[in-house]
C-alpha positions in Angstrom: 0.0 0.2 0.0 1.6 3.5 -1.3 1.6 6.5 1.7 2.2 10.0 1.5 4.2 11.5 4.3 3.9 15.4 3.7 5.3 18.4 6.3 3.1 21.0 7.7 2.1 23.8 5.8 4.6 26.8 7.0 1.1 29.8 6.4 0.0 28.9 10.6 3.8 29.7 11.4 4.9 32.7 9.1 4.1 35.3 12.2 6.2 33.7 13.9 9.5 33.9 12.0 11.7 37.1 12.8 9.4 37.9 16.0 11.8 38.9 18.7 12.2 36.6 21.5 10.0 38.7 24.2 6.3 38.8 21.5 7.3 34.8 21.0 7.1 34.0 25.0 3.8 35.7 24.4 2.4 32.6 22.1 4.0 30.2 24.6 6.9 29.6 22.2 10.6 29.9 22.2 13.5 30.5 19.3 16.7 28.0 20.2 19.8 28.0 17.9 20.5 24.4 17.1 23.4 23.2 19.0 23.4 19.4 18.2 22.6 17.4 15.1 19.9 15.2 15.4 17.4 16.8 17.8 16.0 19.6 16.0 13.0 17.7 14.2 11.2 20.4 12.0 7.9 19.4 11.1 8.1 21.4 8.1 10.8 20.3 5.9 10.5 16.8 7.6 14.2 16.7 8.8 16.5 17.1 11.9 17.8 21.0 11.5 21.7 21.6 11.0 24.0 23.0 13.6 23.6 26.6 13.6 20.0 27.0 12.4 17.1 28.8 14.3 14.4 26.5 15.6 10.5 27.6 17.0 8.9 25.9 19.6 5.2 25.7 18.9 2.4 23.8 20.3 0.5 22.6 17.2 -2.9 21.3 17.3 -2.2 17.8 15.4 -5.6 16.2 16.2 -8.4 18.8 16.0 -10.9 16.1 16.1 -14.0 16.7 18.0 -13.2 13.6 20.1 -11.5 12.3 23.2 -8.6 12.1 21.2 -8.3 15.9 20.0 -4.5 16.7 20.6 -2.3 19.6 20.3 1.7 19.3 21.6 5.7 21.0 21.1 6.7 20.6 17.6 10.3 22.3 16.3 9.5 24.6 12.6 12.7 25.6 11.0 12.4 29.7 11.5 12.3 31.0 7.4 10.6 27.3 6.4 8.6 27.6 3.5 8.9 24.1 1.4 6.5 21.8 2.9 8.9 18.4 2.1 6.7 15.3 0.4 7.6 11.8 0.6 5.8 8.9 -1.3 6.0 5.1 -0.3 9.3 6.1 2.0 10.0 6.7 5.7 12.2 10.3 6.0 15.4 9.7 8.0 14.0 11.8 10.7 11.6 9.4 11.8 13.7 6.3 10.2 16.1 7.7 13.6 14.0 7.5 16.2 11.2 5.1 17.9 8.0 6.2 16.7 4.8 5.8 18.4 2.3 5.3 15.2 -1.5 5.6 16.0 -4.4 4.6 13.3 -7.3 7.1 13.9 -10.7 6.3 11.1 -12.9 8.7 9.7 -14.3 10.0 13.1 -10.9 10.9 14.4 -10.9 7.7 17.0 -8.3 5.9 17.6 -8.7 2.0 16.5 -4.5 1.0 16.3 -1.5 1.6 17.9 2.7 0.0 18.0 5.7 1.5 19.5 8.0 1.0 16.9 11.8 1.3 15.7 11.8 4.2 12.7 13.7 1.4 10.9 10.6 -0.6 11.0 8.2 2.0 11.0 7.4 1.1 6.7 6.1 -1.8 7.8 3.7 -1.2 10.1 2.8 1.6 8.0 1.8 -0.2 5.3 0.0 -3.3 7.7 -2.4 -0.4 9.4 -3.0 0.9 5.6 -4.4 -2.4 4.8 -7.3 -1.8 7.4 -10.6 -0.5 5.1 -11.3 1.3 8.7 -7.7 3.5 8.8 -8.7 7.0 7.6 -5.2 8.1 8.4 -2.4 7.7 10.5 0.0 9.9 13.3 3.5 9.2 14.2 5.0 10.3 17.5 8.6 10.7 18.5 8.4 7.8 21.1 10.6 9.6 23.7 9.1 13.1 23.8 5.8 12.4 22.7 6.0 15.3 20.2 4.1 15.0 16.6 6.0 13.7 14.4 4.1 13.7 11.2 0.3 12.4 9.5 0.4 9.8 7.0 -2.4 9.1 4.4 -2.6 6.7 2.0 -1.2 8.0 -1.6 
C-alpha cells in the first residue's frame, strides 16, 4: 500500500518568523539555535536541522477531531521554512532514526490501533495499518518526548 508523509504547511507559522524572543514568549513559543544534530526535527521540511540553524518551538494542534483524542503538543519548525517536504512510499530519515508511536485513526477521529516501533521498521507498520479499510489516517509521534512527527495517508 502506497503512502504519503508530508511536512506541515508553513502558513500558520510564518507570523513567528523574525519575532523578537519576548514576542514569541507571549505565544508560548521559544526560539533555539540548533546546537546538536540530530535533535531539532523540523515538521515542515521533515528533517533534523543543522547546527547553527534557528528552530522555533511551538504548540501545534495535530489532532483537531472533536473526540477524546483531540490533541496538541510541542513541535519544532525551522525559522523561515517555506517548502513542505513530501515523501511517497518512503519514510524520511527524521522518523527512521527515532522510536515512533504510530497511531491509526478512523474517519471520525477515533484511534483504532497503535504500535511502538523502531523507525527502521516504520514502513512495515504503516503498510499494515493502511491495509485496514477502517483506517483513515495515521499519526506518528516521537516516542521519547511525545512530539507529533507527522501525518500519514494513503497515496
